[in-house]
C-alpha positions in Angstrom: -45.0 30.4 -41.1 -42.5 33.0 -40.0 -40.8 32.7 -36.6 -41.1 35.5 -34.1 -37.7 36.6 -32.8 -37.5 38.9 -29.7 -34.2 40.8 -29.7 -33.0 42.9 -26.8 -31.0 45.9 -28.2 -31.4 48.1 -31.2 -27.9 48.8 -32.5 -24.7 46.9 -33.3 -25.1 43.1 -33.0 -28.8 43.4 -32.3 -29.5 45.5 -35.4 -27.3 43.2 -37.6 -29.2 40.1 -36.4 -32.6 41.8 -36.8 -31.7 42.6 -40.4 -30.5 39.0 -41.1 -33.6 37.5 -39.5 -36.0 39.7 -41.4 -34.1 39.0 -44.6 -34.7 35.3 -44.2 -38.4 35.7 -43.5 -38.7 35.9 -39.8 -40.4 38.7 -37.9 -38.6 40.7 -35.3 -39.6 42.5 -32.1 -37.0 44.8 -30.7 -36.7 45.7 -27.0 -34.3 48.7 -26.8 -33.6 51.6 -24.5 -33.2 54.2 -27.2 -36.5 55.2 -28.7 -35.0 56.8 -31.9 -32.8 53.7 -32.5 -35.8 51.4 -32.1 -38.0 53.5 -34.4 -35.3 53.8 -37.1 -34.4 50.1 -37.1 -38.0 49.0 -37.0 -38.8 51.2 -40.0 -36.2 49.2 -42.0 -37.6 45.9 -41.0 -40.8 44.8 -42.7 -43.5 43.6 -40.3 -41.4 44.3 -37.2 -42.4 45.8 -33.9 -40.6 47.3 -30.9 -41.0 48.4 -27.3 -38.8 51.0 -25.6 -37.6 49.6 -22.3 -34.5 49.2 -20.1 -34.0 45.5 -19.6 -32.8 46.2 -16.0 -36.3 47.4 -15.2 -38.4 44.3 -14.3 -41.8 45.9 -14.9 -40.6 47.4 -18.3 -39.5 43.9 -19.3 -42.8 42.4 -18.4 -44.6 45.1 -20.4 -42.2 44.6 -23.4 -42.8 40.9 -23.6 -46.5 41.5 -23.2 -46.4 43.9 -26.1 -44.6 41.4 -28.3 -47.2 38.8 -27.4 -50.1 41.2 -28.1 -48.6 42.2 -31.4 -47.5 38.8 -32.7 -49.3 36.2 -30.5 -46.1 34.3 -29.7 -42.4 34.4 -29.3 -40.4 31.6 -30.9 -36.9 32.7 -30.0 -35.1 35.2 -27.8 -31.8 36.8 -28.5 -30.4 38.7 -25.5 -27.7 41.1 -26.8 -28.6 44.4 -25.0 -25.5 45.7 -23.3 -23.5 48.7 -22.6 -19.9 49.8 -22.0 -19.1 51.0 -18.5 -16.1 53.0 -19.5 -17.7 56.3 -18.9 -18.8 55.1 -15.5 -15.3 54.0 -14.4 -15.3 50.5 -15.7 -11.8 49.2 -16.5 -9.3 46.7 -15.1 -10.7 45.1 -12.0 -8.5 47.0 -9.6 -9.8 50.3 -11.2 -13.5 49.4 -11.7 -15.8 51.6 -9.6 -18.7 50.0 -7.6 -21.1 52.2 -9.6 -19.8 50.9 -12.9 -20.0 47.3 -11.7 -23.6 47.7 -10.5 -24.7 49.3 -13.7 -23.1 46.6 -15.8 -24.5 43.8 -13.7 -28.0 45.4 -13.7 -28.1 45.3 -17.5 -26.0 42.3 -18.5 -26.9 39.8 -15.8 -30.1 41.0 -14.2 -31.6 42.3 -17.4 -30.9 39.0 -19.2 -32.5 37.1 -16.3 -35.6 39.3 -16.4 -36.1 38.8 -20.1 -35.4 35.0 -20.0 -37.7 34.5 -17.1 -40.6 36.4 -18.7 -40.3 34.6 -22.0 -39.8 31.1 -20.4 -42.9 31.7 -18.2 -44.9 32.2 -21.4 -43.5 29.2 -23.1 -44.2 26.9 -20.1 -47.7 28.3 -19.7 -48.4 27.6 -23.4 -46.4 24.4 -23.6 -44.5 26.0 -26.4 -40.9 25.2 -27.4 -38.4 28.0 -28.0 -34.8 28.9 -28.2 -32.7 31.4 -26.3 -29.3 32.8 -27.2 -27.5 35.0 -24.7 -24.5 36.8 -26.1 -21.8 39.3 -25.3 -19.4 41.3 -27.4 -15.7 42.1 -27.4 -16.6 45.0 -25.0 -17.2 42.3 -22.4 -13.4 41.5 -22.4 
């Protein structure tokens, strides 16, 4: 039986992971902010699904996880990799980072990860289902 992997993000590390997982027989459900990226990647991945959402939006995350569960009936693993660079917002060395950039990055990277983990774990606990979570960052985080 194929595992169902929910991946936040639709480009970069998320896209590469989705392709690897699908190639080994797993099914993938993408949660990404960019509709065209989600559509294009999902079209490449046999049996996949997607939901367009900003992980920093609590209601959107709830709807995205619900959509995955409606589509596949379960989630076996979660890979949080959605992220962004704050360079255009004024992110940079700590002494130069703007408050707006800091808030935007924290909303996506920390709060978004929390929202997705919480929603998936609530489902696992309610269904007494095991699962695995991998939260990751990239070189842009340094």
